[in-house]
Every structure is written in structure tokens, then in C-alpha cells.
C-alpha positions, 0 to 999 in steps of 0.5 A, a space after each residue: 821900100 823907102 817909106 818902110 825904112 823911114 817908119 822903121 827908123 822912127 819906131 826904132 828911135 822911139 824904142 831907144 828913147 824909151 829905154 834911155 828914159 827907164 835905164 838904171 844908171 849908177 846914180 840911181 843905184 847909189 840913191 837906192 842904196 842910200 835909202 835901203 840900209 839892209 841892201 847896202 849892208 849886203 852889198 858891203 859884205 859881198 864887196 868886202 869878201 870879194 875885193 879882199 885880195 885886190 885891195 891888198 895887191 892892187 889898191 890903186 885899182 880900187 882907188 880908181 873906182 869912182 862909184 865904189 868910192 861913192 858907195 863907201 862914203 854912203 856906207 860911212 854915213 849910214 853907219 854914222 847915222 845908226 850910231 
């Protein structure tokens, strides 16, 4: 029984490592958006629509979103480069 659990743990650790290796994180998404203007535009349009109310009522919440701020910077650069 002990040997079974040792093998199980080893296989489980390998699976965890594999998932971590191929996991998508925030930086990967931002990098993708930098390279794909059409997708970034679609996301920008959706966020503008969905966040209208919260931007008006609780801008402090929006200001606390690190990756949203990064996306906004990326979007500004994309727009400037298209001008």
C-alpha cells in the first residue's frame, strides 16, 4: 500500500508540474493582446460597456485593478501606433 501511494504522489506531482508549465497567466494574456489589435479592441469595447457604472460609482475599485491598468496602457500604445 505504501508503494502505491508513493507512485500516486509522484504521478500527481508530475501532473501538477505539467499544468503549471502550460498555465496561462495574466502576463501571457497581456502579451497576446499586445500582438492582436483586433482582440484587444473587442475586449476594450466589452470592458467599456460592462464597467461604465462601476467607473462612475466606484472608480477606486477600477484603480485597484493592476492588470486592467496594464491593459489600458497597452491599448493606448496600440492606438498611438495606429495613428
